[in-house]
N, C-alpha and C positions, 0 to 999 in steps of 0.2 A: 234788809240784808246786812249781815255783818261780814266784812272782809277782814281776815286776820292772817296776813302773809308774814308771820314772824319767822325769824331764823332760829330762835331759842325760846322755849316755853316749857316750864315744868307743870304748873297748875294753871290752866287757862281760865282765870276768873271771868274775863270779859266774854269768853265763849259761853261759859255757864250762865252768865247774866243774860246774854242774848237768847240762849235757849229757853230760859225761864220766861222771857217776854215773847216766846214763840216766833222768833226771827229765824229765817234760814241762815245758815252759816257756811261760808266758804273760807277754809283755813288751810295753812300748810300742814303737811303730815309729819308733825314733830311732837315729841313729848306727850303731854297730857291731851293734846288736841285729838289724837287718834282714839284714845280711850274715851274721852268725853263725847265725841261725836258719834262714834260707832257708825251706824248706817243712817243716822238722822241728819247728816250734813254732807257737804262736799269737801273732800280733801285734795289738796294740791300736792303733786309729787315733788320730791326733793331732787337736787339741791335748790334751795331758794335762790333766785337770781339767774338760773340757767335759762336758756332759750325754751326748753320744754316746760319749765315752771311758768314762764311768761305766757306761753301759748295756752296752757291749761287755765291760767288765771283769766285770760281774755275769753276763752271758750265758756268757762263756768259763769262768769258775769253775764255774758250774752244769753246763756241758757236761762239763768235766773231772771234776767230782765224780760225775756220774751215769754216766759211760761209761768203765769200766775198760779196755775194748779200745782206746779212743782214747788213754788215758794210756799204755798199753803200746806202742801203735804209735808215738806220738811219742817215747817214751823209747828205743825200739829204733832209730828213725831218727836220733836224736841221736848 
């Protein structure tokens, strides 16, 4: 799993590299992350650092940690 909770990102190379390796990605919904992931990853709502962001981050990590089929499905879709 790649966790990418960036505040600013134009071209998310690390996200693209993770997708090329078929890793599921959990990233903040900024810049190129939204376009790169589309529906092949999980996006965290803005603003980064808000209580809602933190809650979604914890929920997303728990979901990916507990669900091997979700990890595999996101990795395959990437």
